[in-house]
Each structure stands twice: as structure tokens, then as C-alpha cells.
FIBAMAR-351415 format. One line per 5 residues: number of its first residue (from 0); their letters; for each residue x, y, z of C-alpha. Coordinates in nm, 4 decimals, decimal comma, padded with zeros to 6 digits. Example, Ala and Ser with C-alpha at 12.3 -4.5 7.8 and 13.67 -1.06 7.14 Angstrom:
2
0 = AS = 01,2300/-00,4500/00,7800 ~ 01,3670/-00,1060/00,7140
END
This chain:
414
0 = MTGNI = -04,4762/-03,3903/04,2756 ~ -04,8583/-03,5444/04,3061 ~ -05,1051/-03,6165/04,0780 ~ -04,8722/-03,4288/03,8266 ~ -04,9001/-03,1306/03,9469
5 = DVEAL = -04,6311/-02,9840/04,1791 ~ -04,8536/-02,8623/04,4456 ~ -04,5958/-02,6462/04,6789 ~ -04,4380/-02,5080/04,3907 ~ -04,7722/-02,3284/04,2500
10 = RAQFP = -04,8802/-02,2668/04,5981 ~ -04,6094/-02,0170/04,6079 ~ -04,7449/-01,8219/04,3482 ~ -05,0632/-01,7049/04,5993 ~ -04,9683/-01,4898/04,8062
15 = ALAKT = -05,2885/-01,4893/05,0608 ~ -05,1471/-01,9205/05,1517 ~ -04,8624/-01,7516/05,3710 ~ -05,0950/-01,6093/05,5588 ~ -05,0739/-01,6992/05,9533
20 = MNGEP = -05,3080/-01,7399/06,2409 ~ -05,1803/-01,8112/06,5617 ~ -04,8700/-01,9135/06,4174 ~ -05,0034/-02,2221/06,2223 ~ -05,0634/-02,1613/05,8415
25 = VVYFD = -05,4797/-02,0601/05,7814 ~ -05,6459/-02,3343/05,5840 ~ -05,8953/-02,2048/05,3006 ~ -06,1528/-02,4807/05,2429 ~ -06,3787/-02,1507/05,1700
30 = GPAGS = -06,2939/-02,1517/04,7659 ~ -06,6786/-02,2137/04,7033 ~ -06,7789/-01,8812/04,7962 ~ -06,4324/-01,7293/04,6406 ~ -06,0359/-01,8763/04,5436
35 = QVPSK = -05,7271/-01,6922/04,6240 ~ -05,5497/-01,5405/04,3673 ~ -05,2126/-01,6273/04,2067 ~ -04,9260/-01,2959/04,1650 ~ -05,0163/-01,2942/03,8105
40 = VIDAI = -05,3529/-01,1567/03,8799 ~ -05,2640/-00,9334/04,1369 ~ -04,9428/-00,7921/03,9036 ~ -05,2026/-00,7473/03,6163 ~ -05,4269/-00,5159/03,7628
45 = TNYLT = -05,1986/-00,2907/03,9528 ~ -04,9935/-00,2950/03,6125 ~ -05,3754/-00,1938/03,4423 ~ -05,4098/00,0793/03,6925 ~ -05,0303/00,2420/03,6892
50 = SHNAN = -04,9779/00,2227/03,3035 ~ -05,3454/00,2485/03,1034 ~ -05,5922/00,3774/03,3248 ~ -05,8155/00,5060/03,0990 ~ -06,2251/00,4514/02,9634
55 = HGGPF = -06,2196/00,2767/02,5996 ~ -06,2838/00,4292/02,2673 ~ -06,0834/00,7524/02,2980 ~ -05,8173/00,8768/02,0528 ~ -05,5835/00,8912/02,3144
60 = LTSSE = -05,2712/00,6586/02,4353 ~ -05,4091/00,5187/02,7452 ~ -05,7539/00,4362/02,6200 ~ -05,6111/00,2648/02,2978 ~ -05,4508/00,0806/02,5236
65 = TDAVL = -05,7225/00,0164/02,7250 ~ -05,8860/-00,1173/02,4047 ~ -05,6728/-00,3323/02,3575 ~ -05,5997/-00,4713/02,7224 ~ -06,0092/-00,5052/02,6977
70 = HGAHE = -06,0216/-00,6944/02,3583 ~ -05,7837/-00,9200/02,4580 ~ -05,9858/-01,0698/02,7680 ~ -06,2619/-01,1298/02,5575 ~ -06,0879/-01,3418/02,3081
75 = KVAMF = -05,8942/-01,4829/02,5970 ~ -06,2200/-01,5602/02,7955 ~ -06,3586/-01,7113/02,4871 ~ -06,0846/-01,9677/02,4700 ~ -06,1291/-02,0158/02,8138
80 = LGADT = -06,5055/-02,1817/02,7656 ~ -06,4444/-02,2901/02,3876 ~ -06,6052/-02,0350/02,2479 ~ -06,5478/-01,9244/01,9293 ~ -06,5377/-01,5510/01,9528
85 = GNSIA = -06,4456/-01,2884/02,1984 ~ -06,8038/-01,1132/02,0698 ~ -06,9803/-01,3911/02,3019 ~ -06,8418/-01,2794/02,6142 ~ -07,0066/-00,9950/02,7780
90 = FGANM = -06,8291/-00,9258/03,1301 ~ -07,0571/-00,7713/03,4254 ~ -07,0689/-00,7349/03,8015 ~ -07,0827/-01,0830/03,9035 ~ -07,2918/-01,4022/03,7272
95 = TSLTL = -07,6383/-01,2441/03,9446 ~ -07,6138/-00,8516/03,7682 ~ -07,5794/-01,0600/03,4644 ~ -07,8247/-01,3600/03,4710 ~ -08,1196/-01,0396/03,6019
100 = SLSRA = -07,9948/-00,8602/03,2974 ~ -08,0242/-01,1455/03,0303 ~ -08,3630/-01,2770/03,2469 ~ -08,5470/-00,9303/03,1533 ~ -08,4281/-00,9878/02,8081
105 = LARTW = -08,5518/-01,2877/02,7198 ~ -08,8955/-01,2302/02,9144 ~ -08,9697/-00,9511/02,6228 ~ -08,9931/-01,3284/02,4268 ~ -09,2057/-01,5025/02,6475
110 = QAGDE = -09,5447/-01,4720/02,6330 ~ -09,8914/-01,6100/02,8788 ~ -09,9031/-02,0075/02,8232 ~ -09,5126/-02,0456/02,8014 ~ -09,3179/-02,2601/03,0582
115 = IIVSW = -08,9467/-02,2076/03,2006 ~ -08,7940/-02,4938/03,3844 ~ -08,5709/-02,4359/03,6774 ~ -08,4146/-02,6982/03,9293 ~ -08,3755/-02,7495/04,3575
120 = LDHDA = -08,0166/-02,8540/04,3162 ~ -07,9282/-02,4743/04,2030 ~ -07,7829/-02,1312/04,3290 ~ -08,0623/-01,8897/04,3619 ~ -07,8687/-01,6899/04,0960
125 = NVTPW = -08,0072/-01,9396/03,8392 ~ -08,3594/-01,9686/03,9789 ~ -08,4732/-01,5946/04,1261 ~ -08,3953/-01,4527/03,8042 ~ -08,6136/-01,6841/03,5945
130 = VLAAQ = -08,8937/-01,6971/03,8374 ~ -08,9730/-01,2819/03,8324 ~ -08,9033/-01,2662/03,4744 ~ -09,1689/-01,5505/03,4457 ~ -09,4027/-01,3731/03,6647
135 = DAGVE = -09,3266/-01,0483/03,4588 ~ -09,4723/-01,2515/03,1670 ~ -09,6804/-01,4673/03,3238 ~ -09,5171/-01,7873/03,2231 ~ -09,5564/-02,0925/03,4290
140 = VHHIE = -09,2224/-02,2369/03,6313 ~ -09,1467/-02,5604/03,6947 ~ -08,8600/-02,6962/03,9282 ~ -08,6753/-02,9962/03,8552 ~ -08,6931/-03,2267/04,1473
145 = VDATD = -08,3934/-03,3429/04,3077 ~ -08,3315/-03,7248/04,4730 ~ -08,2494/-03,7061/04,8159 ~ -08,0794/-03,9948/04,8840 ~ -07,7694/-03,8616/04,6664
150 = CTLDF = -07,8587/-03,4760/04,5516 ~ -07,8820/-03,5299/04,2283 ~ -08,1179/-03,4132/03,9624 ~ -08,4411/-03,6485/03,8821 ~ -08,3840/-03,7021/03,5205
155 = DDYRD = -08,7537/-03,8521/03,4733 ~ -08,8945/-03,5303/03,6098 ~ -08,7296/-03,3797/03,4182 ~ -08,8357/-03,4824/03,0703 ~ -09,1803/-03,5268/03,2337
160 = KLCAK = -09,1685/-03,1016/03,2705 ~ -09,0507/-03,0636/02,9324 ~ -09,2562/-02,9747/02,6964 ~ -09,3463/-02,8228/02,3803 ~ -09,4475/-02,5035/02,5838
165 = TKLVA = -09,1075/-02,4591/02,7632 ~ -08,8898/-02,1702/02,6555 ~ -08,5751/-02,1936/02,8784 ~ -08,4264/-02,4753/03,0789 ~ -08,1579/-02,3040/03,3542
170 = VGLAS = -07,9395/-02,5253/03,5196 ~ -07,6339/-02,5342/03,6945 ~ -07,3449/-02,7242/03,5423 ~ -07,2625/-02,8753/03,9335 ~ -07,4025/-02,7336/04,2477
175 = NATGT = -07,2497/-02,5522/04,4688 ~ -07,4042/-02,6778/04,7434 ~ -07,3350/-03,0646/04,7270 ~ -07,0755/-03,0953/04,4206 ~ -07,2975/-03,2791/04,1963
180 = INPVQ = -07,2423/-03,2617/03,8234 ~ -07,5693/-03,2255/03,6448 ~ -07,5878/-03,3948/03,2935 ~ -07,6516/-03,1092/03,1386 ~ -07,4978/-03,2243/02,7641
185 = SMICE = -07,8004/-03,4857/02,7817 ~ -08,0431/-03,2051/02,9358 ~ -07,9195/-02,9313/02,6613 ~ -07,9913/-03,1805/02,3648 ~ -08,3367/-03,2720/02,5225
190 = AHAIG = -08,4752/-02,9316/02,5483 ~ -08,2960/-02,8741/02,1818 ~ -08,5293/-03,1152/02,0470 ~ -08,8395/-02,9276/02,1521 ~ -08,7102/-02,5812/02,0374
195 = ALTFI = -08,6324/-02,4862/02,4239 ~ -08,3178/-02,1978/02,4833 ~ -08,0954/-02,3040/02,7889 ~ -07,8863/-02,1684/03,0236 ~ -07,6223/-02,3442/03,1999
200 = DAVHY = -07,4787/-02,2009/03,5566 ~ -07,1365/-02,3079/03,5576 ~ -07,0050/-02,0542/03,8410 ~ -06,8930/-02,3408/04,0651 ~ -06,8062/-02,5809/03,7692
205 = APHGL = -06,5551/-02,3392/03,6582 ~ -06,2337/-02,4093/03,8247 ~ -06,2623/-02,7926/03,8528 ~ -06,3143/-02,9165/03,4826 ~ -06,2542/-02,7940/03,1285
210 = IDVSS = -06,5465/-02,6025/03,0024 ~ -06,6184/-02,6500/02,6375 ~ -06,9424/-02,4129/02,5745 ~ -06,9693/-02,5592/02,1693 ~ -06,9439/-02,9227/02,2697
215 = LDCDF = -07,2240/-02,8403/02,5286 ~ -07,4258/-02,6983/02,2630 ~ -07,6071/-02,4169/02,5428 ~ -07,7562/-02,0875/02,4057 ~ -07,5888/-01,9478/02,7661
220 = LACSA = -07,3680/-01,9753/03,0148 ~ -07,2295/-01,7881/03,2796 ~ -06,9366/-01,8260/03,5435 ~ -06,7742/-01,5913/03,7486 ~ -06,3828/-01,5293/03,7767
225 = YKFFG = -06,3073/-01,4507/04,1477 ~ -06,4213/-01,8687/04,1395 ~ -06,1696/-01,9409/03,9179 ~ -05,8753/-01,7997/04,0821 ~ -05,9460/-01,4235/03,9421
230 = PHVGI = -06,0633/-01,0726/04,0737 ~ -06,4703/-01,0335/04,1475 ~ -06,6131/-00,9855/03,7479 ~ -06,8734/-01,2267/03,5941 ~ -06,8968/-01,3652/03,2835
235 = LYGKE = -07,1815/-01,4151/03,0470 ~ -07,1565/-01,6273/02,7633 ~ -07,4166/-01,6359/02,4674 ~ -07,4326/-01,7581/02,1302 ~ -07,3627/-01,4436/01,8632
240 = ELLTN = -07,6932/-01,4872/01,6725 ~ -07,9076/-01,4915/02,0198 ~ -07,6930/-01,1932/02,1382 ~ -07,7541/-00,9483/01,8351 ~ -08,1160/-01,0225/01,7847
245 = LQPYK = -08,2233/-00,9831/02,2127 ~ -08,2875/-00,6195/02,2923 ~ -08,1532/-00,5766/02,6930 ~ -08,2178/-00,3038/02,9121 ~ -07,9564/-00,0452/02,8061
250 = LRPAT = -07,9161/00,3156/02,7765 ~ -07,9516/00,4927/02,5089 ~ -07,5814/00,6183/02,3945 ~ -07,4803/00,2701/02,4448 ~ -07,3458/00,0508/02,1326
255 = DDLPS = -07,5781/-00,1856/01,9719 ~ -07,2429/-00,3857/01,9050 ~ -07,1215/-00,6562/02,0646 ~ -07,0526/-00,7364/02,2912 ~ -07,0506/-00,3665/02,4553
260 = KWMNG = -07,4470/-00,3912/02,4346 ~ -07,4354/-00,6685/02,6988 ~ -07,2240/-00,4525/02,9129 ~ -07,3950/-00,2052/03,1228 ~ -07,1511/00,1354/03,2131
265 = TQNHE = -06,7802/00,1532/03,2406 ~ -06,6618/-00,1669/03,3147 ~ -06,4358/-00,3100/03,5850 ~ -06,1097/-00,2342/03,3715 ~ -05,8753/-00,3499/03,6043
270 = CIAGV = -06,0298/-00,6096/03,6996 ~ -06,1264/-00,8092/03,3866 ~ -05,6794/-00,7512/03,2982 ~ -05,6845/-00,9542/03,6112 ~ -05,9723/-01,2117/03,4604
275 = AAGID = -05,7417/-01,2722/03,1534 ~ -05,4694/-01,3192/03,4188 ~ -05,5978/-01,5478/03,6015 ~ -05,7126/-01,7580/03,2492 ~ -05,2938/-01,7114/03,1854
280 = YLVEL = -05,2142/-01,8946/03,5141 ~ -05,4238/-02,2039/03,4439 ~ -05,2182/-02,2025/03,1019 ~ -04,8927/-02,2222/03,2288 ~ -05,0004/-02,4719/03,4766
285 = GRSLT = -05,0915/-02,6975/03,1724 ~ -04,7196/-02,5827/02,9988 ~ -04,5982/-02,7406/03,2816 ~ -04,7475/-03,0964/03,2173 ~ -04,7637/-03,1439/02,8572
290 = DAADE = -04,5566/-02,9599/02,5778 ~ -04,8876/-02,8818/02,3708 ~ -04,8356/-02,4765/02,2469 ~ -05,2119/-02,4347/02,1951 ~ -05,3656/-02,2964/02,5039
295 = RAALK = -05,6749/-02,5044/02,4537 ~ -05,4144/-02,7721/02,4701 ~ -05,2562/-02,6690/02,7733 ~ -05,5561/-02,5802/02,9941 ~ -05,7121/-02,9062/02,9294
300 = ACFDA = -05,3672/-03,0654/03,0693 ~ -05,4386/-02,8194/03,3595 ~ -05,7928/-02,9480/03,3981 ~ -05,7141/-03,3217/03,3744 ~ -05,4559/-03,3060/03,6188
305 = IVDYE = -05,6590/-03,1159/03,8403 ~ -05,9322/-03,3093/03,8119 ~ -05,7060/-03,6399/03,9521 ~ -05,5595/-03,4379/04,2076 ~ -05,8603/-03,2788/04,3428
310 = TSLAW = -05,9812/-03,6672/04,3684 ~ -05,7207/-03,7904/04,5485 ~ -05,8373/-03,4939/04,8293 ~ -06,1356/-03,5124/04,8798 ~ -06,2113/-03,9074/04,9154
315 = PLIEW = -06,0645/-03,9601/05,2122 ~ -06,2669/-03,6712/05,3622 ~ -06,5931/-03,8497/05,2178 ~ -06,5460/-04,1265/05,3308 ~ -06,4121/-04,0231/05,7078
320 = LSQQD = -06,7041/-03,8365/05,7288 ~ -06,9284/-04,1226/05,5987 ~ -06,8084/-04,3221/05,8701 ~ -06,8933/-04,0841/06,1688 ~ -07,1837/-04,1211/06,3814
325 = DVRVW = -07,4868/-03,8584/06,3524 ~ -07,2814/-03,7549/06,0349 ~ -07,4805/-03,6818/05,6994 ~ -07,2976/-03,6191/05,3991 ~ -07,4890/-03,3931/05,1483
330 = GITDR = -07,3847/-03,5761/04,8252 ~ -07,2847/-03,8432/04,6126 ~ -07,0903/-04,1087/04,8491 ~ -06,9854/-04,3812/04,6268 ~ -06,6297/-04,3452/04,5434
335 = SRSNE = -06,7120/-04,5549/04,2047 ~ -06,9220/-04,1962/04,0564 ~ -06,6623/-04,0027/04,1381 ~ -06,6876/-03,8601/03,7847 ~ -07,0140/-03,6917/03,9109
340 = RVPTI = -06,9126/-03,4656/04,1723 ~ -06,6473/-03,1968/04,2185 ~ -06,4573/-03,1660/04,5630 ~ -06,7138/-02,9706/04,7686 ~ -06,8570/-03,1575/05,0549
345 = SFTHT = -07,1288/-03,0620/05,2264 ~ -07,2390/-03,2065/05,5852 ~ -07,4861/-03,1932/05,8843 ~ -07,4609/-03,2889/06,2381 ~ -07,7568/-03,4406/06,4391
350 = SKPPQ = -07,6595/-03,1951/06,7256 ~ -07,4009/-02,9722/06,6281 ~ -07,5251/-02,6612/06,3888 ~ -07,3213/-02,5784/06,1009 ~ -07,2502/-02,2528/06,2399
355 = QIAER = -07,0773/-02,3974/06,5380 ~ -06,8932/-02,6746/06,3851 ~ -06,7625/-02,3394/06,1549 ~ -06,6665/-02,1003/06,4494 ~ -06,4471/-02,4261/06,5616
360 = LAEAG = -06,2841/-02,4740/06,2914 ~ -06,2078/-02,1070/06,2247 ~ -06,0590/-02,0554/06,5895 ~ -05,8068/-02,3066/06,4817 ~ -05,7282/-02,1113/06,1578
365 = IFAWP = -05,9570/-02,3555/05,9307 ~ -06,1485/-02,1476/05,6810 ~ -06,5182/-02,2750/05,5710 ~ -06,8659/-02,1891/05,5321 ~ -07,1816/-02,2469/05,7422
370 = GNHYA = -07,5212/-02,1682/05,5973 ~ -07,7685/-02,1902/05,2668 ~ -07,4412/-02,0757/05,0431 ~ -07,6901/-01,9138/04,8686 ~ -07,8302/-02,2739/04,7486
375 = LPFTE = -08,1665/-02,1529/04,8920 ~ -08,3574/-02,3568/04,6751 ~ -08,1677/-02,6724/04,7607 ~ -08,1637/-02,6277/05,1091 ~ -08,5527/-02,5577/05,1394
380 = AMGLE = -08,6184/-02,8926/04,9538 ~ -08,4578/-03,0541/05,1608 ~ -08,5706/-02,9232/05,5067 ~ -08,2047/-02,7686/05,5731 ~ -08,3220/-02,4184/05,6512
385 = PDGTL = -08,2802/-02,2239/05,8564 ~ -07,9067/-02,3760/05,9239 ~ -07,8071/-02,5396/05,6310 ~ -07,4908/-02,7261/05,5843 ~ -07,1214/-02,7058/05,6666
390 = RVGLL = -06,9520/-02,6928/05,3136 ~ -06,5970/-02,7236/05,2613 ~ -06,4727/-02,6627/04,9297 ~ -06,0972/-02,8197/04,8212 ~ -05,9201/-02,6089/04,5417
395 = HYNTK = -05,5851/-02,7603/04,3875 ~ -05,3998/-02,5527/04,5886 ~ -05,5188/-02,7583/04,8944 ~ -05,3269/-03,0429/05,0156 ~ -05,3844/-03,3508/05,1912
400 = AEVQR = -05,1593/-03,2430/05,4655 ~ -05,4291/-02,9578/05,5109 ~ -05,7235/-03,2297/05,4869 ~ -05,5186/-03,4547/05,7253 ~ -05,5586/-03,1599/05,9674
405 = LIDVL = -05,9518/-03,0645/05,9302 ~ -05,9815/-03,4297/06,0001 ~ -05,7895/-03,4138/06,3092 ~ -06,0022/-03,0528/06,4791 ~ -06,3303/-03,2126/06,3552
410 = ETIL = -06,2789/-03,5467/06,5631 ~ -06,2485/-03,3208/06,8553 ~ -06,5651/-03,1076/06,7231 ~ -06,7330/-03,3571/06,6533
END
């Protein structure tokens, strides 16, 4: 047992972790671009396709079964996010598609002279959809500045830009480039104080910590199941009143009922079944650590243990990288501030580009991403284009031995 998590036991639930290359197990440090999935998810997808496959809303058995699968998934995700009802949850192809759809709907409520706020620290999916919508509506866009010393948002700059004209604040819960956890609860409170709506991108945070939309009081929040051990499905949460009153672009036969009005076309039913199974995996992990019968309490126990374990993985790597000549870690490197970051570590070398380092790691069976990671606002603001950074993403199925293997290979490369 390590940090209350039996890592070897949970790794046995992930078939992909048995993959080998040149006689050695491969190491998945590419989780920020998509996690591996447990057998439970694969089984749920297969079961749906073999036993229940149909479109929903029909009067026959498989359609009724599909209705039940989808309803259960909406309620399961509502529980996962701390929402009151599955009616506040919409599924889609991915977070980007859902955000583009919501941005068009919100832009219908804006007018020339209004303003919105985004940040330079975000994934472009939480910037460009809003910028494009603002351009269509004649609305001014402000970007929150980033402190380059530790890659955190400049909160004073945010307050300076927040005003009575602000209609929306869109910000990430955690940066997929640097791991920085933003103080979104305070930002939401201050936005609401001047009447602005808030949109939170929780895609990168979701596998690392418990999300509670009720506590945050955010108006909208998006995440992606394939980042938290599920299949490729996007998720949008919105307050029911807002989802009811806003008018999305949709087809005429589509219902105005929630949540259907926000889900264009036929959904990926089999993968939505897999989303619910991915959350069940986390609930079961939590129940192995606590006697709580309530799913939400089990999730809390699960994420408390994940935070502790991932912290023990990340900091030896952060501290080793910080001690290397010609290496810069982009993000918080002060261990006393570990609660302000998730275990996503981006670094650059003064002479070796990220692509070159990633290729050398790949030859050793270690998978990590080079580039801008779609966090183009950040890499542009920090002058990191066109190479970006080398990003190592740790998840709770990674091990200390894998981190040491990475360090050993990096010593040779660097």
C-alpha cells in the first residue's frame, strides 16, 4: 500500500498498462492528453453495443434500455460534479464542441459595449470560442495576465479588468500546460458580485481532484471523460435556469427539454455508458479506502488519496528537474505550495527542443508530449512558440519506479 492506494492492484484493472516495448513495460506520462481506461469501461461499452444498441425514445425494448442507460449516466455525472440533477448535464463530442455551442448561445445575449474576460493561462478551447463569439457580437475581450515567475494568474490584473460591463469570465480550474490550480472560487464570487456569468474549464483538473459545482457556484463547467479514465465524451454542466432560458443552435425536431436541447444529434450512447463506468471505477476505489456507502463520500475519499499519492510522485521529479543546468520548470516549484498545482510538469532545455527530448524518451518506451498542448495562449504569452514545452503528466496509476526510470533516461538525454 502507498498513500492508502494499492497501486499494483488498481494497475491490474488497466489492460493498457501491460503493454511492452523492447521487452520493457511502457510508461504512460501522456495522461493530460488522455488517460488509459480500466476494464470496467471497456466492458460497459461492449455490453451496450452487444445488448442494448438502439436510438433513444422508441417504444421497443432496446430503445427503452438505452433511455435507462443515458438517464443513469446523466445522474452519475451529476453526482461526480456535485450537481443536484442530471438535467444540468449535457454530453457532446468533446469539450471544445460543447464550448463552441455554448459560446454561440451566450453571444446572443451580448451587445456592443459588453466585455468578457479570458486568460493567457488557458487551453485554447476556453479562449478562442469566446473570442470568436465576442467578435460576432461586437464585444471587447480582456485577457488576465500571467506571472511568468511561477505561471499563476495575476489576480490584481483580473480585478482591474472586472467591471460592470463584464458579462462572462471564462477560466480554467487547472492549467493543462503548467499544472497551476487557479483560485476560481474567489474569481467566481467576484464575478457574480458585478453580475457576470462564469464558465470553468475543469478538463485538466478532473482526474486529480474532487469537483463540486454547488460549492463553486459556477454557472457553467466543462470537462472530458477521456481525461478521467473514461472514453472520448465531452461534458457540460450548467445551472438549470440558464440552460432552460438560453437558446442553443439546434434542429427543429429536437426537443426543448433538458438536457436534450443542448445535445445536438444522436449521441455516442456506448461511450456515454463508458463514462458512467469510469466514474464507478473511482467510486469503487474510494470505497476500498473508506466504509462510506454514499457515492459522493466515496469519491471524496478516492480523490483525497489520489492527491496524496500524486503529490508523492510529482515532487521528487519537480525538485530533480529544478536542480538541472539549462532546465526550466514552467510552474510552481516551491513544495510548500503543492496545493496550488496538479502533477503536470512542463519544462524546457536551453539547447534541446522538446520534440527532440520526447523522441528520445519514446525510444526508451516513455510517452510524454512536446509542443503547446493546445495551451497556445500560454505558450505565445511566454514566448515559447514554436517549440512549446516537454510535458510529463502523472496520474494515480503511475509509480515511483516509473518516475525514477524517467529521471534515469533524462540524465542521459540532458
